[in-house]
N, C-alpha and C positions, 0 to 999 in steps of 0.2 A: 685571544683566542685562537689558534692555529682558523686555514680557511678549511681543512679536511673535519676538524670536528665540528663546527660549525654546520656542514653539511650532514656529517651524521646525525646529529641533532635533532634539523630540520624531519633528514628522512624519519627516524625513531619517531616525531609528530605525526606524521602522515602518516603510518605503519599502525598508531593506535588504534587508528576507523576501520582499519582493514583486518583486522586479527580475526574473522571469523565465526566471532562469537554471539553476531545481531541477527536473529532468524525471524521469521514470520512464521506461521500458520492457519491455513482455513479449512475448515472442514471440508471432506472431500462429497460429492455427490450433488445431484441436481436439487435445486429448489424450485417449488410449484406453487406459483401464485395468482390471482384472479386480475386479471385487466379492470384497472379502476381501482383498486387498492393498494396496498403496502408491503415491502417487505423490507429486511435487513437483514443483509450479509456479513459474517463473524471475520475478522482478523484479530489474531492474538499475536501480538509479538515481545520482542525477547531483544535487551538491545543494554552494553555497555555502559552505555552513557545515556543516561535518561531525560539528563538536563539537556541535548543538542540531539535533535529526534526529528526527522522526518521522513512523513509515510505518505505513502500514494495508492488512488486506485486506479487501474485501465480497465477499460471496457473492448473485450476481443471478440466481434463478431465475425460470425460462418464467412468465410473465401475473405477476409479482410487481415490486419495489424492490430495488434493493442494500442488503444486511442487512451491519452492522459485525458483523464475527467476531473480530478481532482489530488492536493496535498495538505497534508494535517502537520503542521511544527510545531517545535515547542513555542514557538513566539511565533502566529499567525498562520492562517491557510488561505488558497487560493483555489479557484473552480472552474474548467476550460470554460469557453464559451461555447452554450451548449448546456452545461450542465450546472445552472446556479440554479436553477428553481424549485426543480424536483428532488434532488441528490444533497447528499448531506449527511457528513462523517462527520465524530465528534470523537478529538484523542483524548483518550481517560489514561494518564500517564499510573494512577494505581491498578486500575483493573489491566493494565496494560495489552489496550486494545483500543481500536480505530473502528469500530462497525460502521458500516456503508448502508443508510436509511435510503429507498428509495419512494417515493408518496406518486398515486396517482398512475399507476403501471401501466405501461400503454403495449401494444406487442412487440414495436422496434427494442424494447428493454431486452430483449433476449438474446443472449449473449453470455459468453464466458467471463466472469468478474476477477480480477487480482488484486491484491495488495501488495505492496512491494517496500521494503526500508531501505533507507539508502546508509552505508553501500549496499546494492541490490543483491543480494544472495541468493546461489543458485544451488538445487538439491541435484540436481538430475532426475527427479518429480518430475514427469510430462504429461501426467494426465491430468484432462479439466478440472479444474477448484470451481465451487460454487457456482454452478451453471442454473442461470432464471431461465427456466422454459415455461 
């Protein structure tokens, strides 16, 4: 097999994951919750390859930048330091969702929360999604 053909096949394998058919959807608007309570923020996804999923949750505080909180994958999960105990998400391939649950709510949990699917897809929609107030 010629070098140019091998390179073409490798490029095709990479582009399969980048076709833009993957997406995440969060309901817009504020979520009002009580300190000490529990809240679940929804995130629905659609993916071409449901057996190789990488979904992430980020917290964006006022005057800050989005901070990685946790990731849920087809085979495993990870939580960033500081998000191990009160924060959890379950990747459900059947319902195509990865809801984020925050327990024992604190005032410092007030922020905008984003979910993302790798490769990250942007739609041009810039309004805050699922703002916990």
